[in-house]
N, C-alpha and C positions, 0 to 999 in steps of 0.2 A: 517371353517365350517359356513354355512349360514342357519339359521333357517327360515322356512316358516310356519306361523301360519295358520292352516286349520280349526280348531275349537277352542273354549275356552280351551279345555283339551288336544289337540293333536297338535304336530308339525311334519313337515317333515324337517329333517336336511340334507343338502347336503354337500358333501365333495369332492373337486376336487384337484388332485395332478398331476402336470406336472413336472416330474423330468428333471433336466439338469445334464447330466452325463459327468464326466471327466475321461477318461481312459488314464493313462500315456502310452506313446508309447515306449516300451522297446524292441520291436522285430525288426528284420531286414526288415520286410515287413510293410510299413506305414499303420496305421489305422486312424480312425477318433477320435481325442483326446477329442473333446467336441461336445455335441449335445443333442437333446431331446429324451427321451425314451417314451414308451407308457403312455398315460394319464389314470388315474384311477378316475372314477366318481362313488360316492356312494350316496344313498339316504336312510335315516333311518326314519322310522315311529316311533315316540317316544312320550310318555306322556309329557305334559308340565311341570309337577311338580314331583319331586322325592318322593318315598314312603319309609319312614324310612331311608332316605339317599341314596337309590338305584334308579338309572335311567337306562333305557335300550332302545335299538333301534334295529330294524331289517329292512331289505330291500334288494334291488338288488345292485350289483356292476357291472359296465361296464368298460371294457378295450378298449380304443380308440387308434388305431395305428398312433400315432403322431411321429413316429420315424424319425429322420433325416438321419439315416444310418442303414443298415441291421445289423451292429455289435452291435446296441444298443437295440434290441428287435425284436418282431414279427410284421409283417405287416398285421396280421389277427385280426379282432374284436373278443372280448370274453366277457363272463359274468358269473355270478353266484350269490350265496347268501352271505350276509354279516350281521354281528351283532356286537353290542357293549354293554358293561355293565360297569357302572360307579358307584363308591361309594364315597359319599361326607360326610365328618364328620369333622367339625372344620377346622384345618389346613391341613387335609389329603384329597388328591384326588387320587383314585386308581381305577383300572379296567383293561379291556382288549378289544381289537378289533380283529376280525377275519373274514377272507373271503376265499373263494376258487373260482378261475376263470378258466373256460375251454374255449378253443378257439372254435370259430364257424367255424370249417373246418380247412383248412391248411394241410400241408404234414407232415408225421411222419418220424422218422429215423434221422440219422446224417445230419445236414444241413437243416432239416425241420423247418417249422414255426408254427407248432401246439404246444399247451402247456396245462398243467394241473398243476396249481400252487396254493399252500396254503400259507397264510400269517396270522400271529398273532402278535399283539403288546401289551404285557402287560405293564402297566405303573403305577408308583406310584410317588407321588409328596408331599413333606412336606413343607408348607409355614411358614417361621419364620416371625418375625416382620420386619417392614421397607422395605418390598419387597424382602427379601432374601428367597431363596428356595434351596432344594436339591431334586433330583429325578433320575429316571431311566426309559427308555422306549425303550428297544431293539426291533428291527424288526426281528422276527424269520420267516424263509421261508422254504418251502419244494417244490422241483421239482419232482412230482410224475413220470415223464417220464424219469428222469435221470437214466442212467445205473449204475453209481457208487453211490457216496455219494449224498443223497437226501436233507439233512437238512443243513441249515446255521443258527447257533445260536451265535450271538454276545453277548458280555458281556461289560457293561459299566455303567457309571453314569454321572450326570451333576449337576452343581451348578451355581447359579448366583443371580442377583438382578434385579428386575423390577422397572423401573422409569416411573412415570406418568408425562408427560409434564405439566408445570404450567406457568402461567403468572407472570409478575413482581408484580402484586397486590395480589398474593397468590391463585388465583382461578385456579382450574384445567381446562383443555381444555373442558371437558364435561360440567362443570359449566358455562364456558364462552359462549359456543355455545348455551346452553339452555337460559341463561339470555339475550344474544344479539338477539336470535330468538324472544323472548318475546318483546324486544324493537323494533325490525323491524315491528312486528305486530302493535305496537302503532303508528308508523309513516307511515304505509301504504305500506311497502315493502313486507309484507306477510299478506294475509288475510285468516283466517280460515284454516290454514295449507297448502294453495296453493299459489304459487308465484303470486304476483300482478304486475301490470305495474309499472315500476320503478319510484319512486317519490323522487328526491334528496332532502336531508335536512342535515343540519349540524349535527343533532343528529344521523341520520342514518349513515353518513360517519364516525362519531366517533365510533359507534358500529362496523362498518366494519373494521376500523383501528385496533381495539383491536383483531379482529379475525386473523390478519396476523402478530401479534407480534411474535418474535422468542421465541420458547419454550425452556426451559432448565431444567435439573434436580433440584429438590428442594434443594439438597445439595450445589448447586452453586449459589443460590439466595443471 
């Protein structure tokens, strides 16, 4: 997601998904095993700050026909409404995203490329200390034009650990970039937030060298 600040109190948050699909070929008729499916672009108008832990967003969703094969989706553009609701409280992040996309034209019936699809993604995440977390975020879909079963409801959970790359001197990469950016301003590499004409110096090169050090997890330092 990419936030775009439009006023001190409001953001537009964009979300773009380009799926790469792998379909195992188990049939006697060869199919396309790997390719791109339609791209989904969403734009949410959202307040900058949460209220009592709640944050929301609403806006349009557009389906772009970026398919590499007719077996991987529709070749017709589509669109509809989308919304997201998020709750933030201490180590808990929970909420849900939902949208419904209708095709802008297309043909109906078997083998047609029109569609009317609903998607919702409830999610919950609990963050432990030292980067550990558990959560679940199933993607539930409904094909309103399907003749038989319309709903797909997966069940699952995930767990893992997040590592933040650090330098050998203990600084995180965010700290290193901020500190070296300030150093570049002092030696004339950057002026008032804009790139300046390059002025080589031993001090500037030392700062640049630190930016390209190999990052590794804190546990391996």
